[in-house]
C-alpha positions as CSV (number, residue, x, y, z in Angstrom):
1,X,-30.9,-155.5,36.0
2,X,-30.8,-155.5,32.2
3,X,-28.7,-152.7,31.0
4,X,-26.7,-151.8,27.9
5,X,-23.4,-149.9,27.8
6,X,-22.7,-147.2,25.3
7,X,-19.2,-145.9,25.1
8,X,-18.7,-142.1,25.0
9,X,-16.0,-140.1,23.4
10,X,-14.3,-139.4,26.7
11,X,-13.9,-143.1,27.4
12,X,-16.7,-143.3,29.9
13,X,-19.9,-145.3,29.6
14,X,-23.6,-144.4,29.7
15,X,-25.9,-147.2,30.8
16,X,-29.2,-147.4,29.0
17,X,-32.2,-149.7,29.2
18,X,-33.5,-151.9,26.3
19,X,-35.2,-148.8,24.7
20,X,-32.0,-146.7,24.8
21,X,-33.1,-144.5,27.8
22,X,-30.4,-143.6,30.4
23,X,-30.6,-146.0,33.4
24,X,-30.6,-144.9,37.1
25,X,-26.8,-144.7,37.1
26,X,-26.8,-142.1,34.4
27,X,-23.8,-140.7,32.5
28,X,-20.4,-140.5,34.0
29,X,-19.5,-136.8,33.7
30,X,-16.0,-135.6,33.2
31,X,-14.3,-135.1,36.6
32,X,-13.4,-131.5,35.8
33,X,-17.1,-130.7,35.7
34,X,-17.5,-131.2,39.5
35,X,-15.6,-130.0,42.5
36,X,-13.9,-132.8,44.5
37,X,-16.1,-133.9,47.4
38,X,-15.6,-132.6,50.9
39,X,-13.2,-135.1,52.4
40,X,-12.4,-135.9,56.1
41,X,-10.8,-138.9,57.7
42,X,-11.8,-138.6,61.4
43,X,-15.0,-139.7,63.1
44,X,-16.3,-136.2,63.6
45,X,-19.2,-134.2,62.3
46,X,-18.7,-131.5,59.6
47,X,-20.9,-128.4,59.4
48,X,-21.7,-129.2,55.7
49,X,-23.8,-132.2,56.8
50,X,-25.9,-130.2,59.3
51,X,-28.9,-130.7,57.2
52,X,-28.3,-134.4,57.1
53,X,-27.1,-136.7,54.4
54,X,-28.0,-139.7,52.2
55,X,-25.1,-142.1,52.6
56,X,-23.7,-144.8,50.3
57,X,-21.8,-147.4,52.4
58,X,-18.9,-149.5,51.1
59,X,-15.3,-149.8,50.2
60,X,-16.1,-149.0,46.6
61,X,-12.7,-150.2,45.2
62,X,-12.9,-149.5,41.5
63,X,-16.1,-147.5,41.7
64,X,-17.5,-150.2,39.3
65,X,-21.0,-150.5,37.8
66,X,-22.4,-152.2,40.9
67,X,-21.0,-149.4,43.1
68,X,-22.3,-146.8,40.8
69,X,-25.9,-148.1,41.3
70,X,-25.5,-147.6,45.1
71,X,-23.9,-144.2,44.7
72,X,-26.5,-143.0,42.2
73,X,-29.4,-143.9,44.5
74,X,-27.8,-141.9,47.4
75,X,-27.4,-138.9,45.1
76,X,-31.0,-139.2,43.8
77,X,-32.4,-139.5,47.3
78,X,-30.3,-136.6,48.6
79,X,-31.6,-134.3,45.9
80,X,-35.2,-135.3,46.7
81,X,-34.7,-134.7,50.4
82,X,-32.6,-131.5,50.0
83,X,-29.6,-132.9,51.9
84,X,-26.0,-133.9,51.1
85,X,-25.1,-136.9,49.0
86,X,-22.4,-138.6,51.0
87,X,-20.2,-141.7,51.1
88,X,-18.8,-143.6,54.0
89,X,-15.7,-145.6,53.0
90,X,-12.3,-146.3,54.5
91,X,-8.6,-146.5,54.0
92,X,-7.4,-150.1,54.4
93,X,-5.0,-151.1,57.2
94,X,-1.4,-150.0,56.8
95,X,0.7,-152.6,54.9
96,X,-2.3,-154.8,54.5
97,X,-5.5,-155.2,52.4
98,X,-9.0,-155.9,53.3
99,X,-10.3,-157.2,50.0
100,X,-7.3,-157.4,47.8
101,X,-4.9,-154.9,46.4
102,X,-6.4,-151.5,45.4
103,X,-7.6,-151.0,41.9
104,X,-7.7,-147.2,42.1
105,X,-5.9,-144.6,44.2
106,X,-8.0,-142.8,46.7
107,X,-7.8,-139.6,44.7
108,X,-9.1,-141.4,41.6
109,X,-12.0,-142.8,43.6
110,X,-12.8,-139.3,44.8
111,X,-12.7,-138.0,41.3
112,X,-15.1,-140.7,40.0
113,X,-17.5,-140.3,42.9
114,X,-17.6,-136.5,42.3
115,X,-18.5,-137.1,38.7
116,X,-21.5,-139.1,40.0
117,X,-22.6,-136.3,42.2
118,X,-21.2,-137.2,45.6
119,X,-20.5,-134.1,47.7
120,X,-19.1,-135.4,51.0
121,X,-16.7,-138.4,51.7
122,X,-15.9,-139.7,55.2
123,X,-12.9,-142.0,54.8
124,X,-11.3,-142.9,58.2
125,X,-8.6,-145.5,58.5
126,X,-9.9,-149.0,59.0
127,X,-8.4,-149.1,62.5
128,X,-10.5,-146.1,63.6
129,X,-13.8,-147.9,63.4
130,X,-13.2,-151.7,63.0
131,X,-13.8,-152.3,66.8
132,X,-17.2,-150.7,66.8
133,X,-20.2,-153.0,67.3
134,X,-23.0,-152.7,64.8
135,X,-25.0,-150.5,67.2
136,X,-22.0,-148.3,67.9
137,X,-21.3,-148.0,64.1
138,X,-24.8,-146.7,63.5
139,X,-24.7,-144.3,66.4
140,X,-21.2,-143.0,65.8
141,X,-20.8,-143.0,62.0
142,X,-24.3,-142.6,60.6
143,X,-25.9,-140.5,63.3
144,X,-23.2,-138.4,64.9
145,X,-20.7,-138.0,62.0
146,X,-23.1,-137.9,59.0
147,X,-26.5,-137.1,60.3
148,X,-27.8,-139.8,58.0
149,X,-31.4,-139.6,56.8
150,X,-31.2,-142.5,54.4
151,X,-28.6,-145.2,53.8
152,X,-27.8,-147.2,50.7
153,X,-25.6,-150.4,50.4
154,X,-25.3,-153.6,48.5
155,X,-27.3,-156.6,49.6
156,X,-24.1,-158.4,50.7
157,X,-23.0,-155.5,52.9
158,X,-21.5,-156.3,56.3
159,X,-20.3,-154.0,59.1
160,X,-19.3,-153.8,62.8
161,X,-16.7,-155.7,64.7
162,X,-16.0,-159.1,63.2
163,X,-18.5,-158.3,60.4
164,X,-21.2,-159.0,62.9
165,X,-23.8,-156.8,61.1
166,X,-25.6,-157.6,57.9
167,X,-27.9,-155.5,55.7
168,X,-30.8,-156.8,57.8
169,X,-29.1,-155.7,61.0
170,X,-28.5,-152.3,59.4
171,X,-32.2,-152.0,58.5
172,X,-33.3,-152.9,62.0
173,X,-30.9,-150.5,63.8
174,X,-31.6,-147.6,61.5
175,X,-35.4,-148.1,61.7
176,X,-35.2,-147.4,65.4
177,X,-33.6,-144.0,64.6
178,X,-35.8,-143.1,61.7
179,X,-33.2,-143.7,59.1
180,X,-34.4,-145.3,55.8
181,X,-32.3,-148.1,54.5
182,X,-32.3,-149.4,50.9
183,X,-30.2,-152.4,49.8
184,X,-29.4,-152.8,46.1
185,X,-29.1,-156.1,44.3
186,X,-25.7,-157.2,42.9
187,X,-25.5,-156.1,39.3
188,X,-24.7,-158.8,36.8
189,X,-22.8,-158.7,33.5
190,X,-22.8,-161.8,31.3
191,X,-24.7,-163.8,34.0
192,X,-21.9,-163.1,36.6
193,X,-22.0,-160.5,39.3
194,X,-19.9,-157.4,38.8
195,X,-17.3,-157.4,41.5
196,X,-13.9,-155.9,42.3
197,X,-12.4,-159.4,42.4
198,X,-13.6,-160.1,38.9
199,X,-12.1,-156.8,37.7
200,X,-8.8,-157.5,39.4
201,X,-8.7,-160.9,37.6
202,X,-9.3,-159.2,34.2
203,X,-6.6,-156.6,34.8
204,X,-4.2,-159.4,35.8
205,X,-4.9,-161.1,32.5
206,X,-4.6,-157.8,30.5
207,X,-8.2,-157.9,29.5
208,X,-8.5,-154.2,29.5
209,X,-11.7,-153.6,27.5
210,X,-13.6,-156.2,29.6
211,X,-12.3,-154.6,32.8
212,X,-13.2,-151.1,31.6
213,X,-16.7,-152.2,30.7
214,X,-17.3,-153.4,34.3
215,X,-15.6,-150.3,35.8
216,X,-17.9,-148.0,33.8
217,X,-14.9,-146.0,32.6
218,X,-11.3,-146.8,31.7
219,X,-8.9,-148.2,34.3
220,X,-6.7,-145.3,35.2
221,X,-3.6,-144.4,37.3
222,X,-2.8,-141.0,38.7
223,X,0.7,-141.2,40.1
224,X,3.6,-138.7,40.3
225,X,6.2,-138.7,37.5
226,X,9.6,-139.8,38.8
227,X,13.1,-139.7,37.4
228,X,14.0,-143.0,35.7
229,X,17.1,-144.3,33.9
230,X,16.3,-142.3,30.8
231,X,17.0,-145.1,28.5
232,X,14.1,-144.0,26.2
233,X,15.5,-140.5,26.0
234,X,18.8,-141.8,24.7
235,X,17.0,-143.9,22.1
236,X,14.8,-141.0,20.9
237,X,11.5,-141.7,22.7
238,X,11.5,-140.0,26.2
239,X,9.1,-141.6,28.6
240,X,7.4,-140.6,31.9
241,X,8.1,-143.0,34.7
242,X,5.4,-143.8,37.4
243,X,5.8,-146.2,40.3
244,X,2.9,-148.2,41.5
245,X,2.5,-148.2,45.3
246,X,2.9,-151.7,46.9
247,X,-0.8,-151.5,48.0
248,X,-2.0,-151.2,44.4
249,X,-2.8,-154.0,42.0
250,X,-0.3,-154.3,39.1
251,X,-2.0,-155.3,35.8
252,X,-0.5,-157.8,33.5
253,X,3.1,-157.0,32.5
254,X,3.4,-155.9,28.9
255,X,2.9,-153.0,26.4
256,X,-0.4,-151.1,26.4
257,X,-2.2,-148.5,24.3
258,X,-2.9,-145.8,26.8
259,X,-4.1,-142.2,26.8
260,X,-2.5,-139.4,28.9
261,X,-4.3,-136.4,30.3
262,X,-2.3,-133.2,29.7
263,X,-3.6,-129.7,29.6
264,X,-7.1,-130.9,29.6
265,X,-6.6,-133.2,26.5
266,X,-6.2,-137.0,26.3
267,X,-3.1,-137.7,24.2
268,X,-2.1,-141.1,22.8
269,X,0.5,-143.0,24.8
270,X,2.4,-146.3,24.6
271,X,3.0,-147.7,28.0
272,X,5.4,-150.5,29.1
273,X,4.4,-152.0,32.4
274,X,6.5,-154.4,34.3
275,X,10.1,-155.6,33.8
276,X,12.0,-153.0,31.8
277,X,12.4,-154.0,28.2
278,X,16.1,-154.2,27.6
279,X,18.5,-154.8,24.8
280,X,20.2,-158.3,24.8
281,X,23.4,-158.0,26.7
282,X,22.6,-154.5,27.9
283,X,21.4,-155.2,31.5
284,X,19.2,-157.4,33.6
285,X,16.0,-155.6,33.0
286,X,15.0,-156.6,36.6
287,X,13.4,-153.3,37.6
288,X,9.6,-153.1,37.5
289,X,8.5,-149.9,35.9
290,X,5.5,-148.1,34.4
291,X,6.9,-146.0,31.5
292,X,4.8,-144.1,29.0
293,X,5.9,-142.6,25.7
294,X,3.7,-139.7,24.6
295,X,4.5,-139.2,20.9
296,X,2.7,-135.9,20.5
297,X,4.1,-134.2,23.6
298,X,7.4,-132.5,24.4
299,X,8.2,-131.2,27.8
300,X,9.1,-132.0,31.4
301,X,6.6,-133.5,33.8
302,X,8.8,-134.5,36.7
303,X,6.9,-134.2,40.0
304,X,3.5,-133.8,38.3
305,X,0.7,-136.2,39.1
306,X,-0.4,-137.4,35.6
307,X,-3.4,-139.5,34.8
308,X,-2.9,-142.4,32.4
309,X,-5.8,-144.5,31.3
310,X,-5.4,-148.0,29.8
311,X,-7.2,-148.9,26.5
312,X,-5.7,-152.1,25.1
313,X,-3.0,-154.7,25.9
314,X,-0.7,-155.2,22.9
315,X,2.1,-157.7,23.7
316,X,4.4,-158.9,26.5
317,X,7.7,-157.2,27.3
318,X,10.8,-158.9,26.1
319,X,14.5,-158.3,25.4
320,X,15.4,-156.9,22.0
321,X,18.4,-157.7,19.8
322,X,19.4,-154.1,19.4
323,X,18.5,-150.5,20.4
324,X,16.9,-150.0,17.0
325,X,14.7,-153.1,17.5
326,X,13.5,-151.6,20.8
327,X,12.8,-148.2,19.2
328,X,10.9,-150.0,16.4
329,X,8.6,-151.7,19.0
330,X,7.9,-148.4,20.8
331,X,7.1,-146.7,17.5
332,X,4.7,-149.5,16.6
333,X,3.0,-149.1,19.9
334,X,2.8,-145.4,19.4
335,X,1.2,-145.8,16.0
336,X,-1.4,-148.2,17.5
337,X,-2.2,-145.6,20.2
338,X,-2.7,-142.9,17.6
339,X,-5.0,-145.2,15.6
340,X,-7.0,-146.0,18.7
341,X,-7.4,-142.3,19.5
342,X,-8.5,-141.5,15.9
343,X,-11.5,-143.7,16.4
344,X,-12.8,-141.3,19.1
345,X,-12.7,-144.0,21.8
């Protein structure tokens, strides 16, 4: 599929064809414009799907451009049929991963799917359905839980116990129940398929603009603000402290230009991710942290879940010769964040 990405003022992307027309994926709308999808995590039917649904199938880690193609087709077909655009996904096993550490939190995935038009999201734990045979999966999940009228997935989709079912298996089993199946080709960017593993590799290298382009909007965390050691406050630049869960991918350690969503506005931020920058002789700096200085904000955010989106990697963390040298670094990063925001990006 030949598409072109145009960055919008809110940091999202619109995909257009060679003539500048919006592609099937369409614009990514601000999450606040849509209500969060109906969400349930048990293999049961909800009354909201009584008229049936068009279902996108997949783990959808990152909700990247390839995923968005599948999700958009489910939304389009649901509107045409007058039923619910839905997603079947899952929570990975406890203390384990299925396809690598998570790129986004579950809440962020829900937010991005809502912006694409998804209205219902069935997300059981992996253990609740992994033992189902392909036949049992179709009957239990698609028919009994979702009332599926049409199903959409990538061409490399597998399902059922031991990944016994393929897209062809899905098509055959669904045909017997009158359920339409459409498989979507893998989307390519630069001659290489768009994939979550590719995005993880880019984040691990600090290649944020490239990762964001494949995601379709900026990489973002939405985590609670915790009490830290308040070193920044003593040096004149108070920061918010957020802790990555062990199940989430940690991007490259270093200093980033970020933007922070507060009171409906994206404010410039300077984020230090990884080993705490310290002053020589002033501590080991062994703690891994995610600390963001918001130069144009004053207030307390402890306990709040705050969204921080990453724009650009600046430089690696290091020890500084003095508190003033550390403060100078933070101020340089803050100036870079303001300049970035002034471009309307």
